[in-house]
Steps between C-alpha positions, in 0.01 A plus 500: 500500500422153361226477237356243264353591164131435449277605211465876527667537841806427709424322827707558813585188702695395806663164549637321806608151596596192302319185399173427325327824394191652663342800328295733720221702333358790702145623553343820364553707816859391562825444316823308534541614863188312606688172459792588727402255776472225241814567297713528814369167625495298180832632367665268753415206275368641172586751231240770570397749234251780563417765245290812466221481247487756220357822636682456833830692515784442457345279230389697196167684505371483142271786406329290235176366645530187286833406662310374806271204547463167673637317195801733503554425871505128425752544218713721727557198726627311198720799408657500847573128467645542152711798603647308792540177299253308717323214327276395788418647841266504796265801493369682807243771434273714714162633382568655156827305497323178597252554217790542256666186637186290444460638147870425444428140595237486228716665232844362591443178698842364408671798670333478843598220738275625783269796558406679822197720435423710808205734542362447149142551396397862555227585252470144372177372663195569282342695784799740503556558129287811445630669816857405407473660156358820649762511775800447273379770261457751783838419656681535168363855469577585864866406461538738204298787645609484865821298506562204726266460796531300819402136527143435602260209525397244762755246379790747544443606862622172649861591422458837672373338818759220502817687407490879486859528380433274202178690437680836491763362266227360275317835483822698437592270210150524358509879496831494313358301210447659161146635459519440124633147541237411759219653296598314185546176694160536663323588175668241278628218719249490784177616338529301178623169637258207465333360808679194634160331517477523122824302474387206711501251213849607395631472856372143520770402252793646697718235664752746650506480882322805642475638851208738547537730800235739629416681821167410657414870520585564135129467426513593132739214428360210702237381252744498210761306697246227576416488130868477407555223753224299334615580145877455525571126524838541672421786739494540876330782686636671813265741677686714753287602801437864598678619188409741220637558151872565558551149634880492453540829688253423778628152577845468341618209715186294440499587130865402461443174684206405277689587182812316616300190587322512165816543294674227697214259429505590130873443478474165684219391272266460797260792438151346500664166420228241460217752554208468259338815374299698756174671412325772700150526365182675614195280535151572640493433872875442523784748535795293375584172338844356428574192293776259600493198268145370530419668830284809534533713811211734570428744780135566574441875539210446739709291738839660442491652845498153647801407289311216334693358207351231277707272281337364186673232298410477133 
């Protein structure tokens, strides 16, 4: 089996295709197999690398609690690149993997040519923080005491209703994960990671092209994606309708099309070409404002039902 050496663990990876590299970083409840629809598609024109995070076999499952953490996950991306002699790459991450990709952009901006961050933001809004810390602590104990459990939650059921075969495969893979690896990942990587909202000022300095992707029924992530859209100066936001958390599994064709279009625009130099910075800001009596040069676009909440849009020029 192919592995790369990272600090304190060997990471299993799979590679397909030729061309410019794309690195796929999986979510907490999945692994390398969750990217199959993407690696099959993009390997026609790219060198696709997907790897299992530490704690997810056949990658190593360190017993040392300190061998896990969100900072470790970020450095593991760099270790994969170093092990495969990749100086720069596009990154595509989902949920936990999307969080790591954004943090990678902060720590190693010279190594990321484009970032797709899908389904990021769980536990980041201030209103969710206390519940998130309680939930992650409870889940970490459950994994150790009772082993792997089935997937639950309102943002997971959409896949079950759309594609029962994919849902069954997802659940089978989940139950095969290491209880120790998942517990340590939950306790160290998920629970202790900073809120993305706390990093807003740092994100405002990132010039890497970013595509944010989120399902409109992934309620815990919507607020954070709007924040990221306003903070990241070179970001676009795609909201996929009638879709939950596993956006790449629920709507693989639409997801691939959006990512392909984004990467193509980045490579042509046309991604947000000529677009000034966009701001999405709350203001009393108004639900959204966006700045384009000296123009301010505002939507009145009281008359939004009538689709009344006012343009103010400053």
